[in-house]
C-alpha positions as CSV (number, residue, x, y, z in Angstrom):
1,M,-5.3,21.8,-4.3
2,S,-6.5,22.3,-7.8
3,E,-7.3,19.5,-10.3
4,I,-4.2,20.6,-12.3
5,N,-2.0,20.1,-9.2
6,F,-3.6,16.8,-8.5
7,E,-2.8,15.6,-12.0
8,K,0.7,17.0,-11.8
9,E,1.3,15.1,-8.5
10,V,0.0,11.8,-10.0
11,E,2.3,12.3,-13.0
12,K,5.4,12.9,-10.9
13,A,4.7,9.9,-8.7
14,L,4.1,7.7,-11.8
15,E,7.3,8.9,-13.4
16,T,9.2,8.0,-10.2
17,M,7.7,4.6,-9.8
18,R,8.1,3.7,-13.5
19,S,11.8,4.5,-13.2
20,G,12.1,2.1,-10.2
21,G,11.9,4.9,-7.5
22,I,10.0,5.0,-4.2
23,I,7.5,7.7,-3.2
24,L,6.0,9.1,0.0
25,Y,2.3,9.5,-0.6
26,P,-1.1,9.9,1.0
27,T,-3.2,6.7,1.1
28,D,-6.7,5.9,2.2
29,T,-5.3,5.4,5.7
30,V,-1.9,6.8,6.9
31,W,0.9,8.3,4.7
32,G,2.8,5.5,3.0
33,I,6.0,4.7,1.3
34,G,5.3,3.1,-2.0
35,C,6.6,1.7,-5.3
36,D,5.6,-0.6,-8.1
37,A,4.7,-3.8,-6.3
38,T,6.1,-5.9,-9.2
39,N,9.6,-4.3,-9.0
40,E,11.9,-6.3,-6.7
41,A,14.7,-3.7,-6.6
42,A,12.2,-0.9,-5.7
43,V,10.7,-3.0,-3.0
44,Q,14.2,-3.6,-1.6
45,K,14.8,0.2,-1.4
46,I,11.8,0.4,0.9
47,Y,13.0,-2.3,3.2
48,A,16.4,-0.6,3.4
49,L,14.9,2.9,4.1
50,K,12.6,1.5,6.8
51,K,15.4,-0.7,8.2
52,R,12.9,-3.5,8.1
53,S,13.5,-7.2,7.7
54,E,12.3,-8.8,4.5
55,Q,10.6,-11.4,6.7
56,K,8.0,-8.7,7.5
57,S,6.0,-8.2,4.4
58,M,4.3,-5.0,3.3
59,I,0.8,-4.2,2.1
60,V,-0.1,-4.0,-1.6
61,L,-2.8,-1.7,-2.9
62,V,-5.0,-2.4,-5.8
63,A,-7.7,-0.2,-7.4
64,A,-10.6,-2.6,-7.9
65,E,-12.0,-6.0,-6.9
66,R,-11.1,-7.4,-10.4
67,D,-7.4,-6.6,-9.7
68,L,-7.3,-9.3,-7.1
69,F,-7.7,-12.0,-9.7
70,Q,-4.2,-11.0,-11.1
71,Y,-2.4,-11.3,-7.8
72,V,-4.1,-14.1,-5.9
73,A,-4.1,-17.6,-7.2
74,A,-7.3,-19.0,-5.7
75,L,-9.7,-16.3,-4.6
76,D,-12.6,-17.0,-2.3
77,L,-15.3,-14.8,-3.7
78,S,-17.1,-14.5,-0.4
79,I,-14.4,-12.0,0.6
80,F,-16.1,-9.3,-1.5
81,D,-19.3,-9.6,0.6
82,F,-17.3,-9.2,3.8
83,L,-15.5,-6.2,2.4
84,K,-18.7,-4.5,1.4
85,E,-19.9,-4.6,5.0
86,Q,-16.8,-2.9,6.4
87,Q,-16.9,0.7,7.6
88,R,-13.1,1.3,7.4
89,P,-10.3,0.4,5.1
90,T,-9.6,-3.3,5.4
91,T,-6.5,-5.2,4.3
92,V,-6.9,-8.9,3.6
93,I,-4.1,-11.5,3.9
94,F,-4.5,-13.8,0.9
95,D,-2.8,-17.2,0.3
96,G,-1.3,-17.9,-3.1
97,A,0.3,-14.6,-4.1
98,V,1.2,-14.4,-7.8
99,N,2.7,-11.8,-10.2
100,L,4.3,-9.7,-7.4
101,A,7.9,-8.9,-6.5
102,P,9.2,-12.1,-4.8
103,N,10.5,-10.1,-1.8
104,L,7.0,-8.8,-1.1
105,V,5.5,-12.3,-0.7
106,N,5.6,-14.0,2.7
107,E,7.5,-17.2,3.1
108,D,4.2,-19.1,3.3
109,G,3.1,-17.6,-0.1
110,S,0.7,-15.1,1.4
111,I,0.3,-11.4,0.7
112,A,-1.6,-8.5,2.3
113,I,-3.8,-6.6,-0.2
114,R,-6.2,-3.7,0.2
115,I,-8.6,-2.4,-2.4
116,V,-8.3,1.4,-2.0
117,Q,-11.1,3.9,-2.0
118,D,-8.9,7.0,-2.1
119,D,-9.0,8.9,-5.4
120,F,-5.2,9.7,-5.4
121,C,-4.2,6.1,-4.9
122,R,-6.7,4.8,-7.4
123,H,-5.4,7.2,-10.1
124,L,-1.9,6.1,-9.3
125,I,-2.7,2.3,-9.5
126,K,-4.9,2.5,-12.6
127,R,-2.4,4.6,-14.5
128,L,0.6,2.6,-13.4
129,Q,-1.4,-0.5,-14.4
130,R,0.2,-2.4,-11.5
131,P,-0.4,-2.6,-7.8
132,V,1.5,-0.2,-5.5
133,V,3.3,-1.1,-2.2
134,S,2.0,0.7,0.9
135,T,3.9,0.6,4.1
136,S,3.7,3.2,6.9
137,A,6.1,6.2,6.6
138,N,8.3,5.4,9.5
139,I,11.5,3.5,10.4
140,S,10.5,-0.1,11.5
141,G,9.7,-0.2,15.2
142,H,8.9,3.6,15.4
143,Q,5.4,5.0,15.9
144,T,3.3,5.3,12.7
145,P,2.9,9.0,11.8
146,R,-0.8,10.1,11.8
147,T,-0.2,13.2,9.7
148,F,2.4,14.3,7.1
149,F,4.0,16.6,9.7
150,E,4.8,13.6,12.0
151,I,6.9,11.9,9.3
152,S,10.7,12.0,10.1
153,E,13.2,13.8,7.9
154,E,15.0,10.5,7.5
155,I,12.0,9.1,5.6
156,K,11.2,12.3,3.7
157,S,14.8,12.6,2.4
158,G,15.1,8.8,1.8
159,V,12.4,8.6,-0.9
160,D,12.8,9.6,-4.5
161,Y,9.6,11.7,-4.6
162,V,7.4,13.3,-1.9
163,V,3.9,13.9,-3.1
164,S,2.6,17.4,-2.2
165,Y,-1.1,16.5,-2.5
166,R,-2.8,16.5,1.0
167,Q,0.4,17.4,3.0
168,D,-1.6,20.1,4.7
169,D,-4.4,17.7,5.8
170,K,-4.2,17.7,9.6
171,S,-6.9,15.1,10.2
172,E,-5.3,12.1,12.0
173,S,-5.5,8.8,10.2
174,A,-5.3,5.3,11.5
175,P,-3.9,2.2,9.8
176,S,-6.3,-0.2,8.2
177,Q,-7.8,-3.2,9.9
178,I,-6.1,-6.5,8.8
179,I,-7.9,-9.8,8.4
180,K,-7.1,-13.2,7.2
181,M,-9.6,-15.5,5.7
182,G,-9.4,-19.1,6.7
183,K,-9.7,-21.9,4.1
184,D,-13.2,-22.6,5.5
185,G,-14.3,-18.9,4.9
186,S,-13.9,-17.9,8.5
187,I,-12.5,-14.4,9.2
188,H,-9.7,-13.9,11.7
189,F,-8.9,-10.3,12.8
190,I,-5.1,-9.7,12.9
191,R,-5.4,-5.9,13.6
192,K,-8.6,-4.2,14.5
């Protein structure tokens, strides 16, 4: 896809999210359903589409390490060293979520955040100037699609905009690994 189309797709996705809509888009892992992570009504639309309980929180994507300081109250800086050593996308569950839609934050005040390496996602986040929700593009309890072609019509027709970029990419993707950092700095793997 040409640079012009890349730009056009970023613009359309931004326009949708800025107006409170939800998008279907490629991430650094699997295809995701996303929205502005500070917009409570948009987050609710994703829960409704996925038929997912609000007790099961979703992942938030940020573009850079410095973004974490805006959304995590007390950041243990040793997490950056750990993340640099990882070979695959890694989502971290942080305590003390701040400045995010309340229905994204777990009852215990924690939030799962991943710093993306994917160009499309980074462009979206930087230009939106807010974090973006990322949850797998499936109905809750159903298998996570590994390519765009495995995404159900119910999901495709339930979002406000489907990004065209990378739809023809047939390489199978896997979800990120998920870790939680203990108060003592220990790392606990939730999903490998």
